[in-house]
C-alpha positions as CSV (number, residue, x, y, z in Angstrom):
1,M,-19.8,158.4,75.8
2,M,-17.1,159.0,73.2
3,I,-14.4,159.3,75.8
4,K,-15.2,155.8,76.9
5,L,-15.0,154.4,73.4
6,Y,-11.3,155.1,73.2
7,T,-10.6,153.1,76.4
8,F,-10.2,149.8,74.6
9,L,-9.0,150.9,71.2
10,I,-5.4,151.0,72.1
11,A,-3.7,147.8,72.9
12,L,-0.4,148.3,74.8
13,S,2.5,146.0,75.3
14,L,2.3,143.2,77.8
15,L,5.5,144.2,79.6
16,T,4.5,144.2,83.3
17,C,6.3,144.4,86.6
18,S,5.4,143.8,90.2
19,F,7.4,143.9,93.5
20,N,8.6,140.4,92.9
21,S,10.1,141.2,89.5
22,T,13.4,142.8,88.6
23,C,12.0,146.1,87.4
24,Q,12.2,149.3,89.5
25,S,9.1,149.9,91.6
26,T,7.7,153.1,93.1
27,F,9.9,152.7,96.2
28,E,13.1,151.2,94.9
29,R,14.3,154.3,93.1
30,F,15.0,156.2,96.4
31,S,18.4,156.1,98.2
32,G,19.7,158.0,101.3
33,I,22.5,160.6,101.5
34,S,23.7,163.2,104.0
35,I,23.4,166.8,103.1
36,G,26.3,168.7,104.7
37,V,28.3,167.0,107.4
38,P,25.9,166.3,110.3
39,K,27.5,165.1,113.5
40,F,25.3,161.9,113.3
41,K,24.8,160.2,110.0
42,G,21.1,159.5,109.2
43,S,19.4,156.3,108.0
44,T,16.2,155.2,106.3
45,D,14.1,152.2,107.1
46,F,11.6,151.0,104.5
47,D,8.8,148.8,105.8
48,E,8.1,146.8,102.7
49,Q,4.8,145.3,104.0
50,N,3.3,148.7,104.9
51,Q,5.2,150.7,102.3
52,V,6.3,153.3,104.9
53,F,9.7,155.2,105.0
54,T,11.1,156.0,108.4
55,L,13.9,158.6,108.2
56,T,16.3,159.2,111.1
57,G,18.7,162.1,111.0
58,A,20.4,165.0,112.7
59,G,21.7,168.3,111.4
60,T,22.2,171.8,112.8
61,N,19.6,173.5,110.5
62,M,18.3,174.0,107.0
63,W,18.5,177.8,106.8
64,F,20.8,180.7,106.0
65,D,23.3,179.6,103.3
66,K,23.8,175.9,104.1
67,D,22.0,172.8,105.2
68,E,22.5,169.7,107.3
69,C,19.9,166.9,107.0
70,W,19.3,163.3,106.0
71,F,17.9,163.1,102.5
72,E,16.2,160.1,100.8
73,S,16.4,161.1,97.2
74,T,16.2,160.2,93.5
75,K,17.2,162.0,90.3
76,I,14.4,163.4,88.3
77,T,14.3,165.1,84.9
78,G,11.3,167.1,83.9
79,D,8.0,167.5,85.7
80,F,6.9,165.5,88.7
81,I,4.5,165.4,91.6
82,L,5.9,164.1,94.9
83,S,3.5,163.5,97.8
84,A,3.4,161.9,101.2
85,N,1.5,161.7,104.5
86,V,4.0,162.8,107.1
87,A,4.4,162.7,110.9
88,F,7.2,163.2,113.4
89,V,8.0,160.2,115.7
90,G,8.2,161.2,119.4
91,E,7.9,164.5,121.2
92,G,11.2,165.9,119.8
93,V,13.7,168.3,121.4
94,N,13.7,171.4,119.2
95,A,10.5,173.0,118.1
96,H,12.0,173.7,114.7
97,R,13.0,170.2,113.8
98,K,12.0,169.8,110.2
99,L,10.6,167.2,107.9
100,G,9.4,167.5,104.3
101,I,9.7,167.0,100.6
102,I,12.5,168.8,98.8
103,A,13.9,169.4,95.3
104,R,17.6,170.3,95.2
105,A,19.9,171.4,92.4
106,T,22.7,169.3,93.8
107,S,23.7,167.4,97.0
108,G,25.9,170.2,98.1
109,E,25.2,171.8,101.5
110,S,24.7,175.3,99.9
111,S,22.6,174.1,96.9
112,A,19.6,176.0,95.6
113,Y,16.5,174.2,96.6
114,V,12.7,174.4,97.3
115,D,10.7,172.3,99.7
116,A,7.4,171.6,101.4
117,C,8.5,171.9,105.1
118,V,6.8,171.0,108.3
119,H,8.4,172.1,111.7
120,G,8.0,170.3,115.0
121,D,5.8,173.1,116.3
122,G,3.5,172.8,113.3
123,L,4.9,175.8,111.3
124,T,4.5,174.8,107.6
125,G,5.5,176.5,104.4
126,M,7.6,176.6,101.3
127,Q,11.3,177.2,102.1
128,F,13.7,178.0,99.3
129,R,17.2,179.1,98.4
130,E,17.0,180.6,94.9
131,K,20.8,180.4,94.1
132,E,23.6,178.4,95.6
133,G,25.1,180.0,98.7
134,E,22.3,182.5,99.2
135,N,20.2,182.8,102.4
136,T,17.0,180.7,102.7
137,D,13.6,182.4,102.5
138,E,10.1,181.1,103.0
139,V,6.4,181.5,102.5
140,K,4.4,180.5,105.6
141,S,1.1,178.7,105.5
142,D,-1.9,179.5,107.7
143,V,-2.4,175.8,108.2
144,S,-0.4,174.2,111.0
145,A,0.9,170.6,111.1
146,P,-0.8,169.2,107.9
147,E,-0.9,165.4,107.6
148,F,-0.3,165.5,103.8
149,I,2.2,167.5,101.8
150,Q,2.9,167.7,98.1
151,L,5.6,169.3,95.9
152,E,5.0,169.7,92.2
153,R,7.3,170.9,89.4
154,K,5.9,172.2,86.2
155,G,8.7,173.5,84.1
156,N,10.5,175.9,86.4
157,T,7.4,176.4,88.5
158,Y,7.3,174.7,91.9
159,I,4.1,174.4,93.8
160,V,3.6,173.4,97.4
161,R,0.2,172.0,98.5
162,I,-1.0,170.6,101.8
163,S,-4.0,169.0,103.4
164,K,-5.1,168.7,107.0
165,D,-8.1,166.8,108.6
166,N,-9.1,165.2,105.2
167,K,-9.7,168.5,103.6
168,P,-9.0,169.3,99.9
169,L,-5.5,170.5,99.0
170,V,-4.5,174.1,99.8
171,T,-1.8,175.8,97.8
172,V,0.8,177.3,100.1
173,A,3.0,178.9,97.4
174,E,3.7,178.8,93.6
175,K,7.1,180.2,92.6
176,E,9.6,180.1,89.8
177,F,13.0,178.6,90.4
178,D,15.7,177.5,88.0
179,L,17.2,174.4,89.7
180,G,18.3,172.9,86.4
181,E,16.8,170.2,84.3
182,E,18.0,167.2,86.4
183,I,17.4,167.7,90.1
184,L,17.4,165.6,93.3
185,A,14.0,165.2,94.8
186,G,12.9,163.3,97.9
187,L,12.2,163.2,101.6
188,F,14.2,164.8,104.4
189,I,14.6,165.0,108.2
190,C,16.6,167.7,110.1
191,S,16.8,167.7,113.9
192,H,17.8,171.5,114.2
193,D,20.3,170.5,116.8
194,E,23.6,168.9,116.0
195,D,23.6,166.8,119.2
196,V,20.0,165.4,118.6
197,V,18.7,162.7,116.3
198,E,15.1,162.9,115.2
199,T,12.8,160.5,113.4
200,A,10.0,161.1,110.9
201,R,7.6,158.7,109.1
202,F,6.5,159.1,105.5
203,S,3.6,157.0,104.3
204,N,1.7,157.0,101.0
205,V,4.8,158.2,99.2
206,R,4.0,158.6,95.6
207,L,6.2,160.0,92.8
208,E,4.1,160.7,89.8
209,I,5.3,161.8,86.4
210,P,2.6,163.7,84.6
211,A,2.1,163.5,80.8
212,V,4.1,166.2,79.0
213,E,2.3,169.1,77.4
214,G,0.3,167.9,74.4
215,V,0.3,164.2,75.2
216,D,-3.1,162.7,74.8
217,G,-4.0,160.2,77.5
218,Y,-5.8,158.0,74.9
219,Q,-3.2,158.1,72.2
220,T,-0.4,157.6,74.8
221,P,-1.9,155.7,77.8
222,S,0.2,155.7,80.9
223,P,1.7,152.9,83.1
224,S,-0.4,152.0,86.0
225,R,-0.4,151.2,89.8
226,L,-3.1,149.0,91.2
227,E,-3.7,150.2,94.7
228,I,-5.8,149.4,97.7
229,L,-7.1,152.2,100.0
230,D,-7.9,151.6,103.7
231,V,-10.9,154.0,103.9
232,E,-10.7,154.5,107.7
233,T,-7.0,155.3,107.9
234,G,-6.3,156.6,104.4
235,H,-3.4,154.3,104.1
236,R,-2.7,153.2,100.5
237,T,-0.9,150.0,99.4
238,V,0.5,149.5,95.9
239,M,-0.4,145.9,95.0
240,Y,0.9,145.8,91.4
241,E,2.8,148.0,89.0
242,T,2.8,147.6,85.2
243,D,3.9,149.4,82.1
244,T,0.6,148.4,80.6
245,H,-2.4,150.7,81.1
246,I,-5.0,149.1,83.3
247,E,-8.4,150.4,84.6
248,A,-11.4,150.0,86.8
249,P,-10.8,147.2,89.4
250,N,-13.9,145.3,90.8
251,W,-13.5,143.5,94.1
252,S,-14.9,139.9,94.1
253,R,-17.7,139.1,96.5
254,D,-15.5,136.6,98.4
255,G,-12.7,139.2,98.7
256,K,-10.1,137.0,97.1
257,F,-9.5,138.7,93.7
258,L,-10.0,141.8,91.6
259,I,-11.2,142.1,88.0
260,Y,-9.8,144.9,85.8
261,N,-9.7,145.7,82.1
262,S,-6.7,146.4,79.9
263,G,-6.3,146.5,76.1
264,G,-9.9,145.4,75.5
265,K,-9.5,142.3,77.7
266,L,-10.5,141.5,81.3
267,Y,-8.1,140.1,83.9
268,H,-8.5,138.2,87.2
269,F,-6.0,139.5,89.8
270,D,-5.4,137.1,92.7
271,L,-4.8,139.3,95.8
272,E,-2.6,136.6,97.4
273,K,-0.4,135.8,94.5
274,K,-0.5,139.4,93.1
275,T,-0.7,138.1,89.5
276,P,-3.1,138.8,86.7
277,V,-4.7,136.1,84.5
278,E,-6.8,136.8,81.4
279,I,-10.5,136.0,81.7
280,N,-12.0,134.1,78.8
281,T,-14.7,136.4,77.4
282,G,-15.1,134.6,74.1
283,F,-15.7,137.0,71.2
284,A,-15.9,140.0,73.5
285,Q,-12.3,141.3,73.0
286,S,-13.0,145.1,73.1
287,N,-14.2,145.6,76.6
288,N,-14.1,149.0,78.2
289,N,-13.9,150.0,81.8
290,D,-17.6,149.5,82.6
291,H,-17.9,146.0,84.2
292,G,-18.9,144.5,87.5
293,I,-19.8,141.4,89.5
294,S,-23.4,140.4,90.5
295,F,-24.2,140.5,94.2
296,D,-24.2,136.6,94.3
297,G,-20.7,136.7,92.8
298,K,-21.6,134.4,89.9
299,T,-22.0,136.7,86.9
300,L,-19.9,139.5,85.3
301,A,-21.5,142.3,83.4
302,I,-19.3,143.8,80.7
303,S,-19.5,146.6,78.1
304,N,-18.0,145.4,74.9
305,H,-17.5,147.4,71.7
306,V,-19.1,145.9,68.7
307,Q,-19.3,146.8,65.0
308,E,-22.7,146.5,63.5
309,N,-24.7,148.4,60.8
310,G,-21.6,150.3,59.9
311,N,-21.2,151.7,63.4
312,G,-19.2,150.8,66.4
313,H,-20.6,151.2,69.9
314,S,-20.6,149.6,73.4
315,I,-23.1,146.9,74.2
316,V,-23.8,145.3,77.6
317,F,-23.2,141.6,77.9
318,T,-23.1,139.1,80.8
319,V,-20.7,136.3,81.2
320,P,-19.9,133.8,84.0
321,V,-17.4,135.4,86.4
322,E,-14.9,132.7,85.7
323,G,-15.3,133.3,82.0
324,G,-17.3,131.8,79.1
325,I,-19.5,132.9,76.2
326,P,-21.0,136.3,76.6
327,K,-24.8,136.8,76.4
328,R,-26.0,140.0,74.8
329,I,-28.3,142.1,77.1
330,T,-28.8,145.5,75.4
331,A,-30.1,145.6,71.9
332,K,-29.1,149.2,71.4
333,G,-25.8,151.1,71.8
334,P,-23.9,152.8,73.0
335,S,-24.7,151.3,76.4
336,Y,-22.3,151.3,79.3
337,W,-23.0,149.1,82.3
338,H,-22.7,150.5,85.9
339,G,-24.8,148.5,88.3
340,W,-26.5,145.2,89.3
341,S,-29.6,145.2,91.5
342,P,-29.1,143.3,94.7
343,D,-31.5,140.6,93.7
344,G,-29.7,140.1,90.4
345,K,-32.8,140.8,88.3
346,W,-31.9,144.2,86.8
347,L,-28.9,146.0,85.3
348,T,-28.6,149.7,85.2
349,Y,-26.4,151.6,82.7
350,C,-25.7,154.9,80.9
351,A,-26.8,155.0,77.3
352,E,-27.0,157.5,74.5
353,R,-30.3,157.6,72.7
354,N,-31.3,160.4,70.3
355,G,-28.3,162.5,71.3
356,N,-28.8,162.5,75.0
357,Y,-27.0,160.4,77.7
358,D,-29.4,159.1,80.4
359,V,-29.7,156.3,82.9
360,Y,-31.6,153.1,81.9
361,Q,-32.4,149.8,83.4
362,I,-33.1,146.4,81.8
363,P,-33.8,142.9,83.0
364,S,-30.5,141.1,83.6
365,S,-31.7,138.3,81.3
366,G,-32.5,140.8,78.5
367,G,-35.6,142.5,77.3
368,E,-37.0,146.0,77.0
369,E,-34.9,148.8,78.4
370,I,-36.6,151.4,80.7
371,R,-35.4,155.1,80.7
372,L,-35.1,156.4,84.2
373,T,-33.7,160.0,83.7
374,T,-34.8,162.6,81.1
375,A,-32.8,165.7,82.1
376,E,-30.8,167.5,79.5
377,G,-27.1,166.9,79.6
378,L,-25.2,163.9,80.9
379,D,-26.5,161.4,83.5
380,D,-24.0,158.6,84.1
381,G,-22.6,156.1,86.6
382,P,-25.9,154.5,87.9
383,E,-25.4,152.1,90.8
384,Y,-27.8,150.4,93.2
385,S,-27.5,150.8,96.9
386,P,-27.0,147.4,98.6
387,D,-30.5,147.5,100.0
388,G,-32.0,148.1,96.6
389,K,-33.8,151.3,97.7
390,F,-31.8,153.8,95.6
391,I,-29.8,154.2,92.4
392,Y,-27.0,156.6,92.8
393,F,-25.8,158.5,89.7
394,N,-23.9,161.6,88.6
395,S,-25.5,164.4,86.6
396,T,-24.5,167.7,85.0
397,R,-28.1,169.1,85.3
398,T,-27.0,171.9,87.7
399,G,-24.0,172.9,85.5
400,M,-21.5,171.0,87.7
401,M,-21.1,167.2,87.8
402,Q,-22.7,166.3,91.1
403,I,-23.9,163.1,92.7
404,W,-27.7,162.3,92.7
405,R,-29.9,159.4,93.8
406,M,-33.4,158.2,92.9
407,K,-35.7,155.3,93.6
408,P,-35.2,152.3,91.3
409,D,-38.2,153.3,89.2
410,G,-36.7,156.7,88.5
411,S,-38.8,158.7,90.9
412,D,-37.8,161.2,93.7
413,Q,-34.5,162.3,92.1
414,E,-32.5,164.3,94.6
415,Q,-29.1,165.9,94.7
416,V,-26.5,164.4,97.1
417,T,-23.4,166.6,96.7
418,F,-23.3,170.4,96.4
419,D,-19.7,171.5,96.3
420,D,-17.3,173.1,93.8
421,F,-15.8,169.8,92.5
422,Q,-16.8,167.7,89.5
423,N,-17.9,164.5,91.3
424,W,-18.2,161.2,89.4
425,F,-19.1,157.6,90.1
426,A,-20.5,157.3,93.6
427,H,-20.1,153.7,94.8
428,P,-22.1,152.7,97.9
429,S,-20.2,150.5,100.4
430,P,-21.6,146.9,100.8
431,D,-22.9,147.8,104.3
432,G,-24.7,150.8,102.8
433,K,-23.1,153.3,105.2
434,Q,-20.7,155.2,102.9
435,L,-20.2,156.4,99.3
436,I,-16.8,156.8,97.6
437,M,-16.4,159.0,94.6
438,I,-13.7,160.5,92.3
439,S,-13.6,164.3,92.3
440,Y,-12.0,166.5,89.6
441,P,-11.2,170.2,90.0
442,K,-14.0,172.5,88.9
443,E,-11.8,173.7,86.0
444,V,-12.4,170.3,84.3
445,P,-15.5,170.5,82.1
446,A,-18.5,169.0,83.9
447,G,-19.3,166.5,81.2
448,S,-15.7,165.2,80.9
449,H,-13.8,162.7,83.1
450,P,-10.4,162.7,81.3
451,R,-7.2,160.9,82.1
452,N,-4.0,162.7,83.3
453,Q,-5.5,164.8,86.0
454,R,-4.9,165.5,89.7
455,V,-7.9,164.0,91.3
456,M,-9.2,163.0,94.8
457,L,-11.0,160.0,96.2
458,R,-13.5,161.2,98.6
459,V,-15.9,159.5,101.1
460,M,-19.1,160.7,102.6
461,P,-21.9,159.1,104.7
462,A,-24.6,157.6,102.4
463,N,-27.3,159.6,104.2
464,G,-25.4,162.9,103.8
465,G,-22.7,164.7,105.8
466,E,-19.1,165.7,105.7
467,I,-17.1,164.7,102.6
468,K,-13.6,163.6,103.5
469,C,-10.6,163.4,101.1
470,K,-9.0,160.0,101.5
471,A,-6.5,160.0,98.6
472,F,-4.8,162.6,96.3
473,L,-3.5,161.1,93.1
474,Y,-2.7,161.4,89.4
475,G,-5.5,159.6,87.5
476,G,-9.1,160.2,86.3
477,Q,-10.6,158.0,83.7
478,G,-10.1,154.4,84.7
479,T,-9.2,155.2,88.3
480,L,-12.6,154.4,90.0
481,N,-15.2,153.9,87.3
482,V,-16.9,150.8,88.8
483,P,-17.9,149.2,92.1
484,S,-14.6,148.4,93.9
485,W,-15.3,148.1,97.7
486,S,-14.0,145.1,99.6
487,P,-16.9,142.9,100.9
488,D,-16.2,144.1,104.5
489,S,-16.7,147.8,103.5
490,K,-13.2,148.6,104.8
491,K,-11.2,149.0,101.6
492,V,-11.4,150.2,98.0
493,A,-9.4,149.2,95.0
494,F,-8.4,151.8,92.4
495,V,-5.8,152.6,89.8
496,S,-3.3,155.5,89.8
497,Y,-1.1,156.5,86.9
498,T,2.4,157.9,86.1
499,Y,4.4,158.3,83.0
């Protein structure tokens, strides 16, 4: 698709950073301060290995015309999305102890502010003080004790969203506040009792800076975070951060490394060393985000942009996984690889022929391509189940982008998802039990999977059942385009973005 063609057309700088370098990471920008004069000073412990903040603090209250709490904060100018999974530690003393995410005009105790607040008894809502020294007000949620909270600023609009029990985000409130251009944003804990110290845990803390209005995600690609999601617990780990735009991590069959694309090239990312090394792909220097490793771990399928007959388009090649000279597989383009058959004999891909995008397969050694879908509209993302019995794909044939599956010969095509989200790229786990997909809001056009969106990573049983939200993030195109499960079916690699 045209949207994919741009993926590799922009080469970015090679300035990168990781947790071992001197640049500021996701977590290093926060620092703790007291709001007001609580009887007991608070503290923050950051577990570097698990990337979890534990805040301890006291404070009489955060209400009326002044506040006391412990605040782990950072200065922010402009729009942002700040999110975290949250939990109190221990039974607590006061039912109205509070934790949350807050934006404050200043560090003063009577500052104007707005927050996403969870009380010890589960009461949840948006609390706010519109002007300095005024009394606090609130909008209460019908959802009690959510596990995930989010505060977004868009101009002077602040939005609180929450999620409980792996459900999609619910908007609690959306209100206008003028807190100033530069504000303090971060995490807080308040015991609601001056003689008590309480503790709260904040995991999956992510501060995301969206693209400003009018910025095209292809003309101005964003910096990237390479992350790993524990599918059972929902815990996310940032493995690597870079100012360079990277996309689409594959997980090696031996579990030791990832492969991703950036600036038209492919990179081997050692999971122990946490460093990328360019893979030699010979003349193929315009690779997009459709690539993946054969089931035996020996061969890498790539989609490389070529110029021929006056046109430029993507062609599927194969290359040894350690690098080498690519072998051309598809004669025609555009063709975008998406799946290997378990026996290594077939490749499946999305291709445009005569103005329509459909699913095709071809022998992995090359030969005649076979068309598997014929519906009008876009059929994309074809990937074999690990037992070889099905090819999963996504299709707009119902008007929404939904997940489908069929037998490898194209027969018995059946719909798998039926909800109000635009669902893309269903990847079966190696044990065949689960699918993970990336889901866009329904407002995004069905045939588009753009960058710079609030998206979800969602998991469902391969044979049908409840779909659970496992990650909320800023991303889209490049986040989860290709097979990215760990060999033990417990984790998934993906990319999130922030400007």
